[in-house]
Structure formats: structure tokens, C-alpha cells
N, C-alpha and C positions, 0 to 999 in steps of 0.2 A: 504494500500500500504506500502510495506517494505521501510524502510529508505535507501536511497542511500548514503552509506558511502563516496564514492568518491566525490560526490557533496557537502556533508557536510564539508569534508576537504577543498575543493576548496573555499567554502564560508568563512570558518574560516581564511584561509590564506589571502584571499582578504580583510577581515576585518582588519587584522593586517597591511596589506599593505596600507590601507586607512589612518590609523593613522600615519604610517611611512612617506607617501608622504606629509601629511599636516604638520607634524613636520618639514620635510625637507623644505617645502615652507616658513614656518615661519622664519626659520634660514637663508635660502638662500637669501631672499630679505632684510634681516636686518644684513648682515655681509659684511666684506671687501673681495674683490675678491682675495686678497693674503692670506687670513686666512685659517686655517685648517677647521674651521666650514663651510666655503663656499664649500670646496671640499666634506666634509662629507655629507652636505645637498644635494648637486648636485647628488651624488651617490645614496642617499636615494630616491630622487625623480625619478631618472631613473629606479630604481628597483621597486618602489611602484606605478608608474603611470599606470601600467597595471591593477590595482585593479578595476577601474571603468568599463573598457571594459569587464573584467571578470564577474563583477556583472551583467552587461547587458546580457552576455552569459548565466549566471546561471538563470536569469529571463526567457529567452527564453526556456532554458532547462526544467524548471519547469512549466511554464505557458502554453506554446503551446503544451500540451501533450495529448489533447483530440482527439480521432479518429473520433468522431462524434460531430457535433456542437449541442449545447443545444438550446432549445427554449428561446426566450428573457424573462428574469425574472427580473422585476424591483426591487424586494427585493434583489436579488443577486447583481445587479448593485450598489444599495445603500450600501450594506454591504462591497463590495470590494472598492468602492470609499472612504468610511469613514476609511477603514483600512489603507490607505495611507494619506488621507487628514488630519485626526486628528493628527497623529504624526507630519506632516509638520507644522500644525498650532501650535501645542504644543511647538515644538523646536524653531520655529520662535519667539514665544512669549518670550521664555526664553532668546534667544539671544538679543531680543529687550530690555528686562529688563536690561541685562548686559551692553548693549550699553548706555542706559540712565544713569546707575550707573557710568560708566566710563567717562561720560561727552562728548559723541560723538554726542549728539543732539537728539531731539525727533522725527525727521523725518525718518520713516522706509524706505523711498524710496531714501535716499541720497546715494552718492557713498561710503562713509565711512562704512555705515551699510552693504551694499552688499559685498564690497570687503574685509572687515575685519572680518565680523561675519558669515553671513548665506550663503555665496557663495557656500559652499559645499552642501547645501540642494537642489541645482538644480537637483540632481539625483532623489529626491522624486517627484518633479514636472514633470520630464520626464517619470517616471515609472507609474505615476498616471493613465493616460488614457489607457495605455496598460494593466496594471493590472486589471483595471475596466472591460474592454471589451474582455480580452483574452479568457474567457470561450466560447465566441460566434465566435471565429476564428477557422476555420477548416483547419488543416494542414494535408494533406494526409501522410500516413506512407510510408516510402521509405525503401525497403528491399535490393535493389541492391547497393552494395558498389560502383560500377562504377558511378551510378546516384548521389550518395552522393558526390563523389569526383568532378564530373562535376559541381554540385550545389555550392560546396565550392569554386571552381575555379571561377565560374561566380560571386558569391557574393564578392569574393576578388577583382575581376576586377571592379565590380560596386562600391565597397567601395573606391577604389583608384581613379576612374574617378570622382565620385560625390564630394569627398573631395578636389581633386586637382582643380576642376573648381570653387569652392567656395572661395571667398576671405575673406569676413567679415560677415558670416551669424550668428554671435553669440550674445547671450544676455549677457549684463553686460561686454562686451569686453573679455569674456572668451571663449576659443576655443572649444566649443561643438556645435553639431548640431543634430537635431532630427533624420534625416535620418541615421546618423551614429549609433545611439542607436538602431534603428530598425534592421539595418543590423547585428549588433552584436547579437541581440535577435534571429533572424532567423538562424544565424549560430549556436547558442547554441541549438536551436530546432533540427537542422539537426544532430549535434554531439551526441544528445541523442540516435540516431539510428546507431551510428558508434562506436562500442566497440572493443577493441583489448587488448591483454595482453603480447605482445612481449617485452621482457626486453631491447633488443637492440634498438628497435624503441623508447622506453621510454627515453633511454639515449640520443638519437638523439634530441628529443624534448627539453630535459633539456639543452643539449649543445647549441641548437639554442637560447634559452632564455638567457643563460649566455653570448653567443657571442654578442647578440644585446646590452646587458648591457655594455659590455666592449667597443664596438665601439662607442656607444652613449657617454659614459664617456670620451673617448679619444677625440672625436670631441669637446666636451664641453671645455675640458682643452686646446685643440689646439686653440680654438677661444679666450680663456682667456689669453694664453701666447703669446703675440705679438712678442717676440724675437724668439720663436720657429717658429712662422708663417713666419717671415721674412727670417729665415735661410733656411727653407725647402719649402717655397712657390714659389720659382722661376721656378721649373721644370714644364713643360707643362703637362706631364703625371700625375704628382702628383696633379696638380690643377684640372685636369679633374676627377681624382678619388675622390678628395675632394668635387667637385661640385656634383657628383653623390651621394656621401654619405650624403651630406647636403640636397639633394632633397628627399632622402628616410627618413632621420631622422629629417630634419628641421634644422634651424640655432640654435643659442644658446637658444633663447626663445622657439623655436619649440621643442627642446629636453626636456626642462624643463616643459613647460606648455601645450603642444599640445597632444591631443589624436587622431589626425586625420592622422598622418603620417603612411605610409605603414609599417615602422619599428615597430611601436607600435602595429599595427594590427597583424603582424607576431609573435611578442613577446608574445602578449596576447594569441593568438591561440596556440602557442607552450606550454605555461605554462598550459593552460586549458587541452590540450590533454595529457600532462604529468601526471596531477593529475587523469585524467580519466583512465589512463593505469595502475595505481597502484593496487596491490592486498592487500586490507585492511581487508580481512576476518579474519585473525588471529591477528589483532591489539588488544591489551589488552584493557579492559574497563577503566583502570586507565589512559591510554593515550587518549583513544577516548572520554571519558566523558567531559574533559575540552574543547576539540575540538568541540564537539557537543554543549556545552553551548555557546561558542563564536559564532558558526554558527546560533544557535537558536535566539540569541539576537543581531545579527549583525545590524539590523535596528536601535535599540536603541543605540548601541555603535556608529553607524554612526552619529546619532543625537547629542549625548552627547560629544564625544571626543574633538571636536574643541574648546569648551568652556574652557576646562582645558589646552589645548595647548596654546590658546591665553592668559589665565591667567598666566601661567608660563612664557610666553614670556614677559608679562607686568612687571614681577617681576625684570627683568634685573639682573639675578644672575651673580656675578663676578667670575665665576669658570672656570675650564677647559672646552674647547669647546666640547670635546667628552662627558664629564660628563653631561653638560647642555643638550646635545642632548638626552642622555639616560634618564635623569630626565623628559624631555618633553614627550618622548615616553611613559615611564612608568606612568607619571602623566595623560596623555590623556587616556591611556587604563585603568589604575587602577581607575581613577575617574569615567569613564564610567561604569565600572563593579560594582563599589560601588552603583551608582545610579540605575543600572539595578537590583541589588540584593535588594535594598531598595524598588523599585517599585514592584518587584515580591512578596516581603514580605507583602507589603500593600495589594496587590491583593489577596493573600492567606488569610489574616486576614478578608478582606471583604467577601470572599467566605465562610469562616468558620462562620462568623457572620450571614450571610444569612441562612446557613444550620441550625444553632442553633435556629434562629427565626422560621424557617419552622417547625422544630421538636417540638418547644414549641406550635405552633398553632395546630399541629396535635394531640398533647397530650391533649390540652384543649378541643378538640372535643371528 
């Protein structure tokens, strides 16, 4: 099967966004509300928070692609389970070791361990059962564009209803729920069958994405600035508009930490469709190769980056806010890529060693 360049680009950008949102969260919760770093971090989170929904959509796009269900194969189940479980166990062990070294205690089930270190690995636990069983899930192919749009509309409605009715269905007090992840996956699967290349429609999707970023950021600053709130909050029409916006976007904490709002859903959908609409056939290999490398190793970067972000945060650098933010981002991404490069090098050496041993055995006979 030929590589889908559009989905590769989408995965690479989502990978960068994951680092961005976690750098933003580290700075946001450890900075003064009146500081520049607070505003920079808030904007970074609002931009990057769509990364997880997009990763779920990519998972559906790639996993639920079989036209015919396969017979149940226990070996395939084991292989797929271990493909996610082993990285989850591997990275959890690394974060556990770091937690012990930093003196946060030996209990891997305490609040500090989950909230400070491995909370971002929840994605692996969510994707594990779906990735394991997806080869046996039959999704009929949809050729009619009208049917696709109806399904998208229905899933959007279902997403909004199910998430609005749930108050606290989340593990570790983090706003995620499994039905949300599945809905994003099914949407990704549907969008695999919905391709277009109209430049003007692409610009509309990009515009919607940017518009939601701006509105979310303004709402956040509005709640932060009490003087502005008191000055403009007296108008009834303004208050109703604000109430509607907060319902779609969430309050201050909703804007920052929630993936369940309708605004995030539309923002994620718009960005995903924008990337799928791009024509990347003539993209040079010099540009595409690093994109492909990021996408190929996105799971490892996802596992590694938070360790470096936390480490830089623990250093308490007394520098300019924007510079610290850039260092945190580059440290998280650069450190992850270094570890990925090292792991890949070790794997190549092992493979080469096995080949040499195999050749030596054959020569001896």
C-alpha cells in the first residue's frame, strides 16, 4: 500500500502539537496570571489541544480500513497488543524511575506520579484495545458523499449529546472519556472515504480552525481580566452571547484542559480536513523526509517528550518567558528525537549482529 502523504503530514503536525500543549500546560499552571508566560502558555494550549483528537482520527483513518473482517487470529491479537502495551510499560517504567530520583515517592499509584509524570500516557491505554481488535471490525465502504455527510452530522450530534450529559466520567480527574475517543476514530474512518481538492474549501477549513483559536483565547483572557469583565459584562445581550460561547468552549478550565467541548471537536475536524485537502504530490523529498521521520516515530516522541519538558521545568531557568518556552519546546522535541535516533541505532546494530551470526553459521556448514 502506497504511503498516504496527507496523513503522514497530519501525524507529524499532531506530534509537534502534543509537545506544544504539554509545554504550555507546564508553564500555564506554574506562572502568574498577569505574566507574559501565562498568556503564551494559554495560547499554546488552545492551539495544541486538538492534537489528541486528531491522533484518534488518524487511528480510525488507518485502523478501520478493512473491507472484509478477518478470521480471529490469536497470534495477531498478541502481536498488536504487545505493540502498544510494551511501549506503555517501557515509558511508565522510565517515568517511575525519574519520579523516584526526584524524590516524589515510591508509590506509582499516588497523585503526584499520575498528575506530574505519566498522565499523558493515557492515550496509549485508550488506543490499546482498539488497536488490538481493529482488524476484526468490519466497516462497510461508503461511496455516496451524501451518506458521508449524514454520518458526520449524526456523529457530531452524538458527540455533543454524550459529552454534555456526562459530568465527571474521567480517570485521574482529567477530562477524557472512552466514548469520545471512539467517536473520533469512527469519524477518521469515514473521512478516509471523503476526499476533495478544492482550494477555497481548504481555506475555509483553515479559517474555521484559526477562528476557534482566536475566540477561545479571547474568552480565556476575558475571564482572567476582571476589570474588562466588569466594564462590559452589564449588557444582557453581551452576557447571553458570552454564556453561549462558554457553553461551546467551556469556562477557563474547559478551554485549557477539556477535549470534550463542541468547539474542540469542530476545531479538530477543520484542521484534519484541511490537511487532507492539500496536494502534496510535488512536495520535495528534502521537506517531506523530516516530516515522515516525525510521523514514523510519533509514538516514541509521544512517550519521551514529557520527561524533558518536566526536567527543564524543574531547572527553574531565570530567563525571558518566551525564551524559556522555546527552550522547553525544543528540549522536549530534541531530547525525544535524540532518544529515538539512539534506539533506532541500537536496533540496527542488533539486526546487523544477527545477520553476521547467521552468515557465519551458514559459512560453517
